[in-house]
Structures are given as structure tokens and as C-alpha cells.
VEXVOKE-230892 format. One record per residue (C-alpha): residue in one letter; x, y, z. Coordinates in steps of 0.2 Angstrom, whole numbers, plus 5000, padded with zeros to 4 digits. Layout:
AXYZ
...
***
This chain:
M512750605084
P514050505097
G513450365103
T511850335092
E512550295076
E512050105076
K510250195077
I510350325065
I511450215051
Q510950035046
F512449985034
V512349825022
E514049775015
D513949764997
A512149854995
R511849964980
T510550054986
R510450175000
L509150265007
F509250435016
L507950505027
L508150665034
F507150785044
R506650935034
G507951075032
A509550965037
F510050995018
K509950825011
S509750864993
T511251014994
I512350855001
I511550684992
T510850764976
I511850914973
A513650894982
H513850714978
T513350714960
I514650854957
Q515850744965
L515450604956
M515750694941
L517450754945
I517850584949
W517150514933
P516950634916
D516150494908
I514750444920
R512850464916
I511850504929
L509950514930
I508950634945
A507250584947
S505750674958
H503950664960
K504050794945
K505350884935
E504451074939
G505151124956
G506050964958
S507450864947
Q507451024937
K507951124952
F509250994957
L509951014940
G509751194939
S510851214956
I512251084949
K512451194934
D512551344943
H514151294951
F514951234935
I514551424927
R514451534941
N515551474956
E517251564951
R518251464965
F517551304957
R517951334939
N519651394943
L519951234952
F519251134937
P519151244923
E519451084910
Y517551024918
C516851184917
P515951264900
K516951414892
A516051584890
S515651654873
Q516651804866
S515051904874
G515551834890
Q513851724891
I513951544897
D512751424889
W512751234895
G511551104890
T509751124893
S508451134908
E508450944907
M510250874903
V512050944902
T513750854896
L515550874903
P516550954889
N517950854896
R516950684892
S518050564884
P517950554864
Q517750354868
A516150394877
I514950394863
F513250374871
P511550444869
E511250504887
A512050654892
T513150664909
I511550724918
E509850694913
I508250724923
A506550644924
G504850654934
N503550514936
T502750564919
T504450544910
D504650424897
V506350354903
T506250174893
G507850134885
R508950244894
H510350184904
Y511350254917
N512750214930
Y511950314944
L510350354949
K509950504962
I508050504966
D507550624979
D506050684983
I505050554973
V503850544989
T502950724990
R501250774999
E500350774983
S500850574980
V500050514997
T498350584994
N497650434990
E498050254984
S498150274967
M499450424970
L500550284980
E500450154966
K500950274954
T502550314962
D502750134966
E502650114947
F503750254943
N505150184954
A505150024946
L505250074930
L506850174935
T507649984942
F507849944923
L508950094920
F510450034924
D511750014912
Q512549874922
P511449824933
E512449714943
W513449874950
G512350024947
I512050124963
A510550204968
D510350344981
Y508650394986
A508350564998
G506750625006
T505750665021
C504450535027
Y502450585021
H501450415025
F501650255033
A501150165017
D502450265006
L503950214996
Y505150275009
S504250155022
K504450015010
L506150035005
R506550055026
N505849885028
S507049815016
A508449715025
Q509649745008
I509949905008
T511050035018
K510050155027
F510350335036
I508850375045
L509050545054
P507550615066
V507650805071
W508150745088
D508350585098
E507450495112
K508250605125
K507750765114
V509450825110
P509550895093
T510350775080
I511150945072
P511151095087
Q511951205071
R510251205063
F508951185076
S508851215096
S507851115107
Q506751275109
G506651305090
I506051125090
E504851125101
A504051285092
I503951185078
K503151045087
N501951155096
S501451265081
P499551285077
M500051255059
M500851075064
T499950905068
S500650785078
Y500350665063
Q501550785052
F502950815066
S503050645068
A503250605049
Q504250755044
Y505450795058
M505550635068
M505550515053
N504350405060
P502550415051
V501450305064
P499650295058
T498450375070
E497650315084
D496050295077
Q496550205061
T495350045057
F496649935049
R498349945059
P500049915048
E500549815064
Y499249675059
W500049615045
N501749595054
R501149465067
A501849295065
G500449175055
F499649315047
Y500349265029
Y500249085026
D501148965014
K499948845014
L498148825017
P497448725032
D496448575027
G494648575033
L494148745027
K492348775023
I492448875006
Y491349035001
V491649154984
F490949314987
V490649454972
D490149624972
P489749664955
A490149834946
N488849864930
K489949984921
Q491649964913
K492050164913
K493650234920
E492750304935
S491550174939
D491850044953
Y492649874951
T491949704952
A492749614966
L492849434969
M493449354984
T493749174990
I493649155010
G493949005020
I493348985037
D494248855048
K493548755063
S494148915076
G493249025064
D494849105058
L494649175041
W495849135026
L495949235012
I496149134996
D495749224979
I495949424979
I495349514962
R494949684958
D494349714942
K493349824927
L492249674917
T490849644905
L489549554909
E490349404901
G492149424910
R491049424929
A490249254924
K491749184917
L492649234932
V491349154943
L491248994934
D493148974933
T493349014953
L491948894958
K492848754946
K494548794954
H493748744972
G492848624966
I491048724974
H489548774966
T488948914976
V489349094973
H488649244985
Y488149384974
E487649544980
S486149604975
V486349794976
G486549824958
F486449634952
Q485249614938
S484249464932
S485749474916
D487149434929
F486049284934
K485649214918
S487349244911
I488149144926
K486949014925
D486748984906
L488848994908
G488748854919
R487448754908
Q488748774893
Y490048674905
D489048564913
Y489348634930
N487748684940
I488048854948
S486948914962
V486949094965
V486349144982
E486049344983
I486849444997
K485349575002
A485549755003
S485949795022
K485249935034
Q487149975038
S488350095028
K489550025017
E490850115030
D490050015046
R490149845038
I492149855032
R492249915050
G491449755057
L493049665052
Q494149765062
Y493949645077
Y494549495066
Y496049585062
E496449655079
Q496249475087
G497449395074
K495949285065
V496349345047
H497549245036
W498149325020
P499249235005
K501249315004
K500549344985
Y499049344973
R499549364956
Y498249434944
Y498249494927
S496849624923
K496449634905
Y495649814906
H497249874914
N498349774903
R499549734916
E499849604932
Y499649664949
D500049574965
M498249594974
V499049564990
D499849754988
V498349814980
F497149764994
R498349805008
L498449985003
E496649995003
L496349945019
W497650045026
M497050195017
F495150155025
P494050255026
S494950385015
C495350245001
E494950304983
H494050124980
D493449994994
D492649854982
L493749724989
A493549795008
D491449775006
C491749604997
H492849555012
S491549615023
F490149505015
I490949355025
I489949435040
R488349445033
T488149285026
T489049155038
M489549245056
S488249225070
K487549395073
A487649435092
S486249415102
A485449455118
A486149375132
Q484849225141
V484349255156
T484149095169
K483149065182
D483048935195
K481548795192
D480148795203
M479048665206
F477948695192
D479448665181
T480148515189
L478348425188
L478248465169
E479848385166
K479448215174
F477848215167
M478248295149
P479948245145
N479848325126
K480248485127
Q479148525112
D477648455121
R478148585136
K478248725126
I476448695118
R475848675137
A476748835142
R475848925127
N474148885132
E474448915149
I473648755155
P472848795173
Y473048705189
K472648525189
E472548445204
S473048275196
L474648345193
W475248355210
***
């Protein structure tokens, strides 16, 4: 589209990762994953390519099938590149590879690799130990993969594994192709990276001029947009490549983009609080135990210090409390009383005595508000820029046997609220309001002093004495005058 290349293409010299976000129906997979993969095979017969999608069935397997069709059934292609194409048997049948891999017949004898020319993977495929020259990652984000924060995290984890698969990481290339589904999905994270080349194509520009008029007319786009089957969010994400959150979202991503939201160093003079929202079970389906350490500065800003979510035993919860208190040199922990058992209290106190460290446990009693309402109470502080987070917080979970950046975990939990799968950290975060913040009070009505008030102040300078006399309704005495 002439004159708009600077908006559509963001080129980064020497970038080895490229992101192609195109509206639905723009032939992105046909061009980027199928046609370009064939071109790579023709240029470099010894190449090793992995095609990865959210799932094999209907995803990477479908792309491989389309590529195979050209080598097997496209007669013009077979006549132009006969040495690249598998030969027919005496019966005229052509069998080439499997549904999950193919190897070019003209691969050089020196290319003795365990990997085929093309292999495929889904998010459940074990790709450990495989090595490739080129990654084609198409539709790794789908409608199914953005249903909750666990699915979003699973996609991120699968993508992280793919980055270790290059035979020579310093020059291996990865092409991501897809359509937006969610403002917190993998594509949005890649889009925010300054180290990759991006090609982002909406269905029309800011003046509603179609970007591919041969594919969609203005009237056709309007019909799609106004269809009763299409929500404004879906159109914005799938066709405009702009998956903005809904207007009624409690915690909006732009709060995290403000200057000063992330800190490098904590300010001095913080009043430190440690909060725990315990979970009594270690079962997979149970809630997590959440611990948060929050500092409050003189202006009332909140500074998140420790952000921990894990499935812990009774002893594990007590050890976490002790370690956190000792880390900050304080002796008081605020512990939620819903589900709070005497065994928790005893275990914490006993462990403190064992290490000669006195611990005071302050129970946070059950609130009449729902958990969702309690969490919504934090919205004001985020809207006003009165919350500050660390850039990263590394925590190793023994239950999951892996390290997490809890900043990423908690951020996604708040972004998905109230539809989040787990809200343990968010609820623990809200304890700061229930235990330390002043609740709203009714406005005090002031009135002008009358003669009685003036004389009371003159003869009774002590305010407490005046209150007592007022309560006793002292009758009028002439001596006062």
C-alpha cells in the first residue's frame, strides 16, 4: 500500500526473527509458510525446517500436506524441478515421507542428519534434541490458546522451547505468522520487541481504504464488521490487528506502560507488610498459597517487593513466612483467616522459636465483600499510578519443579481478571487495603460557633471536659454568663 510502508513494516537490520501479522483471509500461511518453505527447499536442498503450530492436526500437519501436494501432484512444478520431486512407482503411485516429515530426494550424501528436510510439531510435541536451520511458526496462537492464563503460559513455554532448536543459533531464522486473538498473547509480546522485524497488515487503513482490495472491498469489510456474529473486540483483533482490551477491563495493560511503574531500586523509609493467603491442599486443582511483601511510602504509594505463588505443605508455608520476615528484618505477618487453621499458627510460631526469631501472626478476618469486589478495590491505585512493581521476580517452585518470573505470572492474572483461572495473588494484593488503608468516612459537617460553644471553650479549655459536659446536657446556669 503506497505511502504507508513505514506503518506496516518495521524493519530491524540483522534481525533473525520476523513477525507477520495479517488479517484473516490475507493468504499469510499460503505465502509465508507454504510458498516460502518450498522456495527455501529449492535454494538449499540440505536445509532442515521445522513447521510448528498450536496443534499438529489442522495446523502444522495441514501445512506439510499442502507442501507435499506441490511435489507430488503439481505437474508444472514437477517438470521444472524433477530432481527435487519423489518418483512414481511402477503402478504410478507416489509415496513420499509421512504425515509428519519429508526428506528431499536430492539431499546431498554429506547431509547425514537425524532430522528430515521438513518436520512438524504441535505444542505437545517433544522436540528436545532436534536441530533445524529454519523455524516456520504459524498459528501458534489460536482461539483455544487464549481462553485463560494457563493456556497463554503454555504457548509461551512451547515457544521458549523452540528457540533452543537452531543448529547454529547465531544465524538461524524464525518466521512467525498469525492473526491476533488477545492483547496478552505471544504475538503481542513479540510485537513489543524492538529486536525483530515486523510486518503488520490490517484489513484497511485509518481512512478505511482496503489494504488488499482484490481480496476485500470496503463494502465487504463493513459487512464483516457489522455482522451479528462479529463482536467489536473480534473485529479489532482479527481484522485490524489491534486486540485492545474491553473498556470495562479492571486492570488495563497501559497501566504497566507508565513511566515509573517498574522500579530498579526501592525508596528508603518504606513501611513493610507481609501478607499470606494460604491454601490448605497441595492437590493440582486446589488454589495456591500466595505471599506478597508490600511497602508503603510517605505518599501512600504501594511498592510490590515479594511476589510468590506456590502449592506448599504446612511446613513449607511456615518456612516461607520465616524466610520472608527475616529477609526484611520484621516480625509480623498478616495471615488470612479463611481456611486459617490453628496448625498454621502453631507451625509458624514453633519454627520462629526454633530459629530464635519471634513472629507475630495477625489474622486477616473474613470480609463481607466478595473476593472479586475486594480485588476491584485495587483499581484506583493502578489508575492513579500509585503502584510500583519490580522488573522481575524469580521464584523456583518445588511443586512445579521450575523457575518462574512471578512478575509475568501476576501481570497476566490481573490482565485476565475477573476471568482469570487463579486469583490468589490478586486477592493477597488486596489485603493491603483491608489492613492498612483508611476506609472512606462520611464527610464532617462544620457549623458556626454559637455563644454557648464560645463560653465552653473559654471556661473549659480541655476538649474532653467539654465532651463530658455536652453528653450530660448541662442545663443553663446564670453563673456561666
